[in-house]
C-alpha positions in Angstrom: -21.3 -45.2 -41.2 -19.5 -44.2 -37.9 -17.0 -46.3 -36.1 -17.6 -46.9 -32.4 -14.5 -47.3 -30.3 -15.1 -49.7 -27.4 -14.8 -48.3 -24.0 -11.9 -49.3 -21.8 -13.1 -51.6 -19.1 -10.1 -51.5 -16.9 -6.8 -49.6 -16.6 -4.0 -51.7 -15.0 -2.0 -49.1 -13.1 0.4 -51.8 -12.1 1.6 -52.0 -15.7 2.0 -48.2 -16.1 5.4 -46.8 -15.0 5.6 -43.9 -12.6 6.6 -40.5 -14.2 7.8 -37.4 -12.5 5.0 -34.8 -11.9 5.9 -31.2 -11.6 3.7 -28.2 -10.7 5.2 -25.3 -8.7 4.8 -26.4 -5.1 3.7 -29.9 -5.9 6.4 -32.2 -7.2 5.5 -35.8 -7.1 4.9 -38.7 -9.3 2.0 -39.9 -11.6 0.7 -42.8 -13.7 -1.3 -41.6 -16.6 -3.7 -43.3 -19.1 -5.7 -41.6 -21.9 -9.0 -43.0 -23.0 -12.2 -41.7 -24.7 -11.1 -38.0 -24.4 -10.2 -38.4 -20.7 -6.9 -38.3 -18.9 -7.0 -40.8 -16.0 -4.3 -40.4 -13.3 -3.0 -42.0 -10.2 -1.2 -39.1 -8.6 1.1 -39.2 -5.5 2.2 -36.0 -3.9 4.6 -35.7 -0.9 3.5 -34.5 2.6 3.3 -30.7 2.7 2.8 -30.1 -1.0 1.3 -26.6 -1.7 0.3 -25.8 -5.3 1.4 -22.3 -6.1 -0.7 -21.8 -9.3 -4.4 -21.8 -9.7 -6.0 -24.5 -11.9 -9.1 -23.8 -14.0 -9.7 -27.3 -15.4 -12.5 -29.4 -14.0 -11.6 -32.7 -12.2 -13.3 -35.6 -10.6 -11.5 -37.9 -8.2 -11.2 -40.1 -5.3 -8.8 -39.9 -2.3 -7.0 -43.1 -1.7 -4.4 -41.9 0.9 -3.5 -38.8 2.8 -5.4 -35.6 3.5 -5.4 -32.4 1.6 -7.4 -29.2 1.2 -8.8 -27.9 -2.1 -8.8 -24.1 -2.0 -11.2 -22.0 -4.0 -11.6 -18.3 -4.2 -14.3 -18.2 -1.6 -13.9 -21.4 0.5 -11.6 -24.4 1.3 -12.7 -28.0 1.3 -10.8 -30.7 3.3 -10.5 -34.1 1.6 -9.6 -37.4 3.3 -9.3 -41.0 2.3 -12.6 -42.5 1.0 -13.9 -39.1 -0.2 -14.7 -38.3 -3.8 -14.6 -34.8 -5.3 -16.0 -33.0 -8.3 -14.5 -29.7 -9.3 -16.3 -27.7 -12.0 -14.2 -26.4 -14.9 -15.2 -22.9 -14.3 -14.0 -22.7 -10.7 -10.4 -21.9 -10.1 -8.7 -24.0 -7.4 -5.4 -25.2 -6.0 -4.6 -27.9 -3.5 -2.5 -28.1 -0.3 -1.4 -31.4 1.4 -1.2 -32.1 5.1 2.3 -32.1 6.6 2.1 -35.6 8.0 1.8 -38.0 5.0 1.8 -38.2 1.2 -1.4 -37.8 -0.7 -2.6 -40.4 -3.3 -5.6 -39.6 -5.5 -7.3 -41.0 -8.5 -8.2 -38.1 -10.9 -10.1 -37.9 -14.1 -10.4 -34.9 -16.4 -11.2 -34.1 -20.0 -7.8 -33.9 -21.6 -7.2 -35.5 -25.0 -4.2 -37.7 -25.5 -1.0 -35.8 -26.5 
């Protein structure tokens, strides 16, 4: 007989403390929750961030504030508040923020809890 773990219905980001977030070119802060094999993040990056390394993990997300561009090998996609995004795991990418305001995004990816 298998045990079914109930799905999390809500994540109260107000109760999760901010942590430092560091990627070369993109120092910011993050609130992280793990559930059901997923990492769920509220990520805030400063104006002008510019990720220096390519990422090859898939992500899904929603832009809450700020504008940024997702760069792929063959194209760049601008993102603004109110837009969602889905990045396949087999497509390398990196992001670059606008120079005028911080970026806040909600991001979900398949990463087991540490």
